[in-house]
C-alpha positions, 0 to 999 in steps of 0.5 A: 573587609578585615585589615588583618592578613593573617589567614587564620580565621578567628571566629573571636575576633575583633573588626577593627574598625576604620581608622580614618572613614572617608565620605567621599568614594575618590580614597585619594590619602590627598583629600581633605574632608574639610574642604571637600565639606565647605565646597558642598555648603558653598553648592547647597547655599548657591542652590537655595540663592538660586532658588529665591531669585527664582522665588522674587522673579516670579512665573510666566507663561506656565514654562516650566522652570528648572534648577539643575543640581549636577552632582552625584548624590550618590547617598539618598542622605544627598539627596534628602538635603536637597529635598529640604530647600525645596520644601523650604522654598515652598512649592516648588518640586524636587525631581530626581533624573537617575542616569543608570550605567553598570560598571563596565560601561562606566569604566570604558568609556572614563577609560576615554577621557581626556581626564580620567577619573582614577578606576579605585574611584569610580568603584568605590562608587558604584558600592557606595551608590543609592538609586533612588527608588520611586515613591519609597520617601518624599525625595522619591516621589518624582524620579525618574531613572533612565539606561545610561548605555544607551546611546540614543538617549540624545533623541528627541522621544528622550526629550520629551519623556523628560519634559514631561516627567519634570512637567509633572511633577512641578505641578505636584510639590512636594509637601512637608506631611510632618509640619502638614500634619502638624499644622493640621493638627494645632488649627484642630486644636484652636477651634477645639478651643475657641469651641469651648471657650464659646462655651464658657463665654455664653454660660457666664453671659447668661448667668451676668443675666440671671444675676441681675435679676437677684436684684433689686432696679435701684442696684442693677445699674451699679451692680451690672458693671460690678458683675460684667467687672467680675466676669472679664476678671473671671475669664482673664482668670480661667485663660491664665489656668488660675481657676478650676472647675468643677467636672461633674462626670467625676468627682473632685476638681478638673483643673481648666488646662486639664478639661481644655484638654480633653474637649470636653466642652459639656463639662466646660458648659456645666461647671464654670457657670458654677465657678463664676457665680463662686467667684462672685459670691467671693465678690467686695460688693455685698449684693454681687455677693448675695446675689451671686448666693441665692442663685447657687442657693436655687441650682443646689434646689 
């Protein structure tokens, strides 16, 4: 591994990095890394296209439909890219079929081929290969490893085993756990926010009725419309975060956003109506302002 041929040991020697890291296991001096990357991008695009075609065709008869991606995929990161394609397609399982072959067997079989791969390429591939570990990650949830040195793999028993494996994988496709957890958290926040706003809505609605009771009967109709308009405007301001609520749980003021973040429904239910009263006190309608002052005095008393 040390590119320095000097056999003299140097304990403080700085290792010399490889000036031309090769992503391809074939250390061919004529290898074009950019062309290799483009080829893989085209292959992944073809996978996306086929997945889209299968989704458009839909399923039928309960048969498991399999899209085979025949690739060495020696790095886990390569296989994770294919998992992402399956996750993006939705409802598609990603399964790995690993044909395990020792290097000696692979070299012997390769020598018998009409177009043999350079032996150095196989050795480098063996050194880089990251075999799947069943259950180690989301991408490796569905893994089946077969002994490639066994020449009986073409038998019916093996075919049945592979078909059963694919059927089990198809019945339990992977789910983007991070996205699912985020969606659940978002849903919980929405439900909580809806609950808090419901408390504010009920409290201010009740207060409208209480203010109307403070008014002279002859003023109720006109002032009722004014109070309802003030309430709508107040809720709009709350949604914009422009109002501050007096929180009974501590000194000072707590903004609406803080109260919502804390999920303190009790504080909001108690604070919003009081804040709405103060909002009505500065109303342009003298009768509404007077009713709000009277109600505030009652609450303080």
